[in-house]
N, C-alpha and C positions, 0 to 999 in steps of 0.2 A: 207256454206261449209268456208268459208272466217271466220266465225266468231268461228267457232268451231278450226279454227286453229289459229284464233287470242288468243282464251285464253289457246289452251293448249300449244302454244307457253308460254304464262303469266307462266303456271301454273309447265311450265319445268324448265324456267330461275329462277321463286321463289324455285322451288325443288333445282337446279344446285347450287344456290347463299343464300342457306340459311343457316345462322350462326349456333354454335352448344350453345345449351342452357348456358347462363353465371349465376355463382352465386350471390347472391345475398352478399352485404359490410358488412353485419352483418356476414355472415358465411366466406368471404376472411378473415376480422378480425379474425376471431376466428381461421382459420386454419393456421395463421402466425405464425410458429416458430423460434424465434431467433436460431443463432446458438451459441449464449452466455449462458450460466446460471449466477447468482450474487449471492453473498455473504456480509450478512449486520452484522453491528453492533447489541447490545441490544437497541439503540435509533433509528436504521430505516438508520443510516447512512452507506453509499455503501463504503466498506473497500478492495473488491477481486471481479475479475469474471475468470471466465475460460471459455475455447473454449470446446464445446461439439462435435458439428455439423461439419465436415467439408467438406461439399460439396455446400456452400457457405456460406459467410461471411454476416449475419445478427444483426444487434442490436434490440432492441425490437421496437415494431410496432410504427412511430413519429406521434402523431396526428398533422395534419396540424396548431395548435396554438403557435405549439412549433418549427416552423418553421420561421425563419424571414421573415418579410415583403415584404423585399426590395428583399429577394433571390426568393422568390415567383414570385415576379410580375416578375423579371428576367427573370427568368425559362419559365415561360407562352409568356412572349413580345419573347422568342427565339421560344420556341418549337410550339405553336399554339395561337398568339396573339388576334383572333377572338374567342379564349374560351369561355370567358362567353358569347356570343352573341350568337354560332350557336347551333346547335340540334345535336350535335354529327359527322356532316360531315359539312365541310367547302367551299360551294360550288365557293365560290370568288377564292379560291385557287385550287380549281381543275381546273378551268375556267384559270386561269394563268398557271397551268401545260400546259392545251392542246395549250392555244396560245404560249408556249414556244418551245414545239416542230413541231406547225405550223412554226414557224420561224427559228426552228434549235437551237434555243440557248441552253444552258446546264438547265436541269431542277434541280426543289428542290424537296423534295416529298411536297405531302398535306395530311398526314396524321393527325388527331389530336391527342389531350389528350385521348380522349375517344375512337378511335379507338386502340390506343396505348394500353391503360389497357386492352382493349378485348382482343387483341394478349397476354398480359401477362396471360390472366385467363384460356384463351385459347390454349396456342401455336400452334395449328396445322394451326390457321389461318396467323402464319407468320413465319412455316417451312421455312428453307433455300429451292431455287429454286422454290418456290412458288411467285411468279411476273405477273402474267397472269391477265388481268383483272377480269376475275370469282374470282380470291384470291381478287384480290381486292375490288370487290364489295362485296362480305362475309366480308370483314373487315369494310367497308363502313356501313352495314347493321347491324352487332354486334354493331359499333361504335353510332349509331342512337338507337337501344335497350338501350345498357347501360344507353345512356345518356336520356331515357325516363323513366328508373329506378332508378336512382340514382342521388345526385343533385351536383351539381357544385364541389362543398367543397371535398362530398367523392369521386369523380374522380380525383380532384386533387390531395388528401393526398394518394390514393392509388397507382399514377404512381409516387409519390415521395418516396413511400416505396417499391417499386417491380422495378422501373428504374436500370440495372445495368450501374454503371460510370465508376470503373475500375478495373481491375482484376477482382477478384472475391468478390469486394466489391458491396452488392447490398441493396440499401436502399441509402436515404438521408443520415439516421444516419452515415451508416458506411463510406459514402464519405467523411462526415465532420469530423468525427474524424482521417479517414483514410490519406486523403488528407492535411487535412488543422490544424489538430490538435486539432477541436471546437466542440461545440454542434452545431445541428442544427440553433438554437437559436440565434448565433453568427457568421453566415456566414454573408458577406460582399455583396456588388455588383460586387465587382469584383471576388470573391468567387465565388458566382454564373454565370458571365460570364463565367467563367473557367470550372465550372461543364456542361453549355449547350453545349460548345466548345465541350466536349467528350462525349455528348449524342451518334452523328450521329456515333464515331468512339470511342470508347472507349479505344482504343489500339494505337490510336496515338502518335506520337511522340510530344515533347514539342512546335517543332518551328509550326509545325501544329495544334497545342490547341492552341496556341499565336495568329496566323492569323484569327484562327474563332473567337476569343474570342473579337480580334477587330473589325473583323465586325460585330461582335453582337452589339458594343459600340456605333457603331456608330458615332467615335471620331479623331480628327485628332491626336490626340499624342498617341499612344500605345506604348509609350516606356516601360511601366512599365510592359507589359503583356509575354515576350521572359522571363524575371527572375523568375516573379512568376508563370510560366507555368513549367520550369526547377523546382522549390522550391516544386511547388505541385507532380511533378511527381519523385521525388526523392529518397530516402530511405524511406523505409513505414513507417509510425508512428505509434505507438499503438492505438489498438481499442479498447482499456479498458479505462472505464471512471475514475475509482477506482484507489486509488493510491498506489493498489500491497502490504496491508498490511499482507495477510494471504495466500500467494500463495499455503503452502504445505495443511491448510484445506480448501483451496477453490477445490485442486485436491481430495481430499477424500471425499470432502461435495456434490459437483456438478457432477451432473451425468447425469444428461437432460437437454436437451436444453430448455432454458426458465424459467429454476427451478429459484425459487427465498428464501434463505434460510436464515431465521433472528438467529443470532446464542447468545450465552450471551457474549461477547466480547465486551471491551468495546473502539472505537477506539484510544481513550485517553493514557488509559494504553497498549495497543500494541504497538502507538508510543515511547512510554517511556521505553516499553521493548527492542523494535529491535534498538532504538539508545544506549542503553545503552550496549547491545551484538557488535553492531556495533563496536561502539566507543573501546570497549576491546580487540576483535579479530584485528582490526588494530594498536591497542597498542602491541600486541605480534606480528603480523606478522606472514605470513602466514607459513616460516621456524619454527617455535614453536608450532603455534595451529590453524588450516582452520577453525573449524569449532563448531555451538554453538546452546544451543536453552534455550527456557524459556517460563517456564510456571506458570502464575499468578493465584489464585484461590481464590473466596470470601469465609472465613471461614463459614460464619452464612448462604449462600445457597447452597455451593458446586458449583457455579454455576464459568466456567474458565472467567477471562476479560483477559486475553493474551493469545495469543498460538503462539510461533515463532519457527518454525519446523529448520531455519536454515536464513541467510542474503547471500547467496551465496559469493560475495567476491572473497574469494581468494578458495573457497572451490573444490575441487577436483570433489564433488557428491553433488550438488546444489539442486538435486531432491528430496533426500532421504531427507525425515523428520525426524529430530533430539531429535524431542519431542515424538514419538511415537517408537522409533528404540529402539531395547533390545541393552544395554550395560551393562558389570559389574558393581556392585553397589559401590564396595570398603565399606567403612569404613559408608555408609549411613544408614547401615540395625544396625550398633549396637544400638541406641534408644531403638528399639523395644526389643531388647535381655537384656538390664540392666531393661527395663520397667516389663519385662515376670519373669527377676530375682527378685527384688521388691515384684512384684504381690503376686509370690509364697512364699514369705517369707526366700528365699535363702540369699539375699543379703539387704543391706542397704544403701542410698546414702553413709552414713560415714566407710560402712566395709570394710577393706584392701587387697587389691589383691596385691599376689606377681608378681612384674614386673621384673620378673627376669629371665634368657634363660630356656627355655622347651622343651622337646623332643616327642613327640607323637607317638607310634606304630601305624601305619594304615594299612589296608591290602594292601594299593597302596606302602609301604613303609616310613618312616620315614618322618613327619611332623614336622617342626622348624619354628613356627612362629616367625618374626622379627620386631620390630618397626617401623615407617615410618623414625626416624632418625638412625636407629642401633643400639638405645644405649639404655640401660634398667637403670631403675631409683628405682630399688628395691621397699620397702612396698609403696604402693601408696591407694588412699581410690578411690573408686567406683567412687564418684563422680570427682575427677581428672582424674580418667581414660577414664571417657565417655567425657568429656570437649576436656581433651588431646589428645583424639581419639588414646590411647597406644592399642599395638594390642595384645600381652601377655596376662594383664588383661582380655581382651574380649575374649580371646581363653578360661584361665582360669572361665569365670564364664558359657563358654557352656557347660563345662567340669559339673557345675551344674545343667542348666535346661535341659541337651541332644540334639542333633542334629535335633532326627524327630518332637520333640516337639515345636524347636523353627524353624524347616521350615516351620511346621503347625500354627505357630501362623501368621510368613511371609504370606502364603498363605490365610487365613482368613482377614489381611489387606490390600489384593487385588493387594499381588506380584504375576500374572499370567503366568508366566514363571518359578516358582520353578516348572517343571512338574514332577520332580522327586523324590523319597524320601529321607529322611535327609542324610541315610549314602552314599548316589550319591556325596551330596557335601563335608561331611566330616568335619571338624575343621574348614576348610578356611571359611565356613558359615558364624562365627563370624567375619570375616574380607571382608566378601561382595563377594563372588567369583560366588554367582548367576547375571544372569543378569535381569536384570527392565528397565521398560521405565522412562521417565520422568514425565509424567503423571500420572503414577503407583506412584511413589514417591511422587508428591506432596499430593498425594489423603491421603496415608499413617502418612503424617506430620499433613495433615489437621485433621487427629482423634488424636493425640494426642493433639493438640489446642484446640478440642472439648472431654476432657476429657475420651478418651477412645475411645470416638466410632465412627464406620466408613460406610461410603457411596461412592458411585460411584460419579465420577465429574459431570458437565452436561456442555453441550457444545452448545446445540440446545434450542433458550427460551421457545419454547413449551411442551419440553419433563417434564414428570413428576419428580418431584425428589422423589429420591429412600430414603425408611425410615433408619434410622441411628442403626446401629448396634453395640452393645456394645462387644469391643474386650478384652482390656483390663479394669484396674479399674479406673476410676478417680482417685484414691489417687497416684499407681502408674503413672500414664498418666502426672498428674500435677506434681511429684518431678524429671522425668526425663524431664519436660520441662523448670523445674527450674536450675536444671544439667545445659541444654543447654544453657539458657541462661547467663549462670555465667561467666563472663568475666576474674575474679580472676582464676578462676580451669582451666582456657584452659590459664592462660600465660604462664605458664612453655613450654608449645609447641608450640605455635600461638604468644608469643611476648603480649605486653601488651597494644598494638597499632595496631591492626591487623584490617583488612577491617569486621573480623566479629564484631568488638565493633560498636553499634548507642548509636546513644544520647539516645535512648527511648528504651522500655524491649522488647526484641526479641530473639526469641530461635532458635538457628543455627547450622549446623551440617556441615562438608567440608567430602568428600573422595575421593581416589585416584585409581583408580584399579592398576593390575600388567603390571607390564615395561610401566606406566604414558602411559595408553591410555586413558585412561576417567577422567575425572576430576569434580566435583560435589558442589554444595553447594544448598543445603533445609533448610529454616525455616520458622517461621512464626512470626506475631504479633499477637495480638489479634482481628485483623480484615481480614489480609490475610495470605496466604502460596504462601511463593514463589521458584521456584525450578529453579536452571540454571544447563547446565550440557554444559562443553568443550571441545573436544578432535578433535580427524580427525575421520570422518566418513567412512574411508577407514579402517583402525586399523592400524595403524601407530603411532606408540608410540609420545607424544609430547616432546616438549625439552626446557630443563630451564621452567618450567611450575611446580611450588608449588602446597600446599592445599590452599595456602591464594592469590596468582597469579596468578588464573588462571578463577576458577567460579564466589570467593569469591568477587569482584569488583562488577560484575554485579549485582549479589543479592543484595549488599551495594546499589548501587545507584536506584535499583527498589523500594527498603522499602525505601529509603530517600525520593523518588517523591511520593509514596503512601502516607504516611505519611508527608508530606510535609505542611500539612495546621491542621492535629490532630496526637500529637504523641500516639506510641502506650504506652499502658497499660499493667501491668503484671494481669496474670487472677487471680479470686478471688478466694482464697483456699477453695478446698471445706471439707467436712465433713469427720472426719475419718485420721486428721493429726495431729500431734504432734511436736511443735518445742521446741528443746533443746541444748544448748548451750554445746558444745563437747570438749573437751581436748585430745591432742595426745599426748601417752606416749614418749620419743625420741623426740621430737620435728619432728616429720613423717613430718606433716602438721602444720598451724598454727591454734591454735581456732578459733571458728568460733559457728557461729550458723547455725546447722542443719536439716534437715526436716523429719519425719519416717513415715511409716503407724503407725497408734496408736498400742500400745500395742509392738512394734519392738523398741524403744527409748533406747538410753544409751547416759552417759556422759564421759566416759572414752575408750579411743581408743587405744590399743595396739597390736601390731606384739607377734605370740607365740615369746619365746626365745628361741634361738638355743637348751637347752638343753631340752626342751617341745616337742620337735620335734625327732618324731621314726627314728632311724638311717636307714638309705636305700640306696642304689645305685641310685647316679643321670646321671651317664654314665658310659658307655654303657646303653643305652634304651634297654629293651630286645626283641631280634629280630632282633634286627639293624647286616647291612650288611655292611662290608667296605670293599672294592676293593684296591689293594696295583698297585702301579703306576710303570711300568718298567720303567719310566723315570728319577723318584726320588728316589735318594740313600734311601737303606733301611731303614739305621740309621735315616732317618728324616722323618720316617712315623711311630713314637711310637702314641700309642694308650695312652689320659689323660685319669686316671679315676678320678673321682667325686663323691665324697658322702656329704650326710648332715646330719644334726641331732647332740646326743652326742655321739661320735665316737671316744671317750677317751677310751684305752684299748683295739678296735678291732682292729679285723685284714683283710688283705685283701688275700684271694687264688682264683689262677686262675689256675682252672684244681688240678693239685697236689702241684704245687708251691706257697711260700709264699712270697707274694710280700711286706709284711711289716706291718708298722703300717697304718691304714688306712685313718688318717687325716695328709698323707705325700703327700698326691697327686699324688701314681708313675707314671711315665710315661712307658709304655711296649710296646715291639715287640713283639707278639704273630705270629708263623707263621701260615701259612693256614691252614683254618678247622675252625669245630665250635668248639667251649669254653664256658669255663661255670666259672663266676666271682663269689665269695660267701664271704660275710661280715659277720664273725667271732665275737661271745665276750668271754669274758673273760672265762669265762665255756668252750668253744669251740661251743659253740650252733650257726645255722646259721640264721641269722637273717634278711638278704634278697640275693638274687642271680637273676641272668640273666644270660642269653645266649646270646651270638650274634656270625657272623660268619666272618672270613677274607678269603677274595680272592686274 
């Protein structure tokens, strides 16, 4: 009977104190999920990270070999000095606790590292409020079981990774970085003493931590610990091992805990781009422009080498990715317009375009394009018009190609923001009224560097390169690139020594959007395409920033750094190009050597004489509506009549009134209502007429 009771009691005790099953070391390590994800450059260098899990702050699992030996030994001495010799239960420590209780002294815990790791793996063993001897027996049995199944190094490694040190920082990796700004390999003995002092109470104040550290150190002079503890528990340090080179890209790509993404970025090029952009924005000052972005691509591979979505600074929207944000393109779309016109045979680089005022009747009203400087230079060649970024010649070129055709060409060149048809954008599409991203811009300009072949850029190292797709002809792309690289052709607009002029071959185009909200500079050498955007992400206009004082200096600095060892070279001339020495009648432009698509070349260039032009009314434009201002005297609101062509002997008739000779440029005061203006020749025949309205 007694034996039966003894056996029954033993079985009951075994059942009551039996610990839960514990996982193996390998499964614990596999189940570890960091709260962070990491971004690497093409060479495996860490460039950024992002926190994804907000339940606790954990870094990657730290192998025991990556923890400083002095830190390991100090923590063992403080927490479980007989760790290497016991088998999960420290009987000497338990005896000491029993003795202290009998003598009425303050006791310290006897939990071993094995028992604590078991409690981390099975939280039910150490739930708050469970401090009975039954619970202690369960924890002791769990520690012994763990010690028999795991090696001592595995237990110590798990303890260092699972222990909570301060706040949400879990593991020695997060604690070392968050509290000391170090990696675990860089911890000192004093660092380890302070960490050990935190373990009994991670919320302890600095004074209490300093006293515990002093007691653990067993030293007479502990004057260093109060200051060290206060510094450790001061403002939180960054838990990032990386230099934070690509935060916007990290936010876009890192979406899972523990994810490691290798990109095509080059950390060196990324730093160059960041430094150039920061220097320029600091020079401009927040009152002129607050934001910017830079993208650098390798022409041969299509890999993005630098991706700077912003630098913070005085930005009021630092989280917005400036490289991926849709912004108005400005004049940066003009190269693709001229390439299309040259490809179709509508223009050559030497063709003359009229850079004089023009008014176009549209469904939404009268469209009157202006040049950037609001000046008109008369007849200019297409080369000068593109290199000098003249607006009126671009609109006249769009009249040749057609708005819908140009919109479709831009779509084919990767501009995916143009979701409407051509009529939605109208003639202003030639001046960049559509919205584009900087990444789209760099991909599009790269296609010019590749002879008119386009493919999407790559940012992930293991992504497959898309095949290049022909968008424009190699001849048109090469001629446009030559026009963009012509420093002499752009001198009239930008001056002889602007930021666009490099000591080696490079093609470049600037652009400024409506109301000075965006400033672009995109260009390419034989090896790289670089795009820069400067502006304000909230959409307010920049102040005192011109086409060459905003983005262009950044573009220049990046290009110069990229080619510091090897200057850029002009691309080889493709087949189907012919070169001619050309001369401009009337000295419109200086004689030069010009390039043509084979079969379209000529040697003499002249604009049509006035006598060769059809007589017509140029102002007002048909369909115009004019509103009289009641605050201005009526006599001061006369309408100027303008004509062009050989109009000698022609007369102007307004409704039934004879206005006199057509070449007299009369000023008329028409009453409210609809009116018909006619241009008649000597025989009384109507050669042109327009209708307009006065309100």
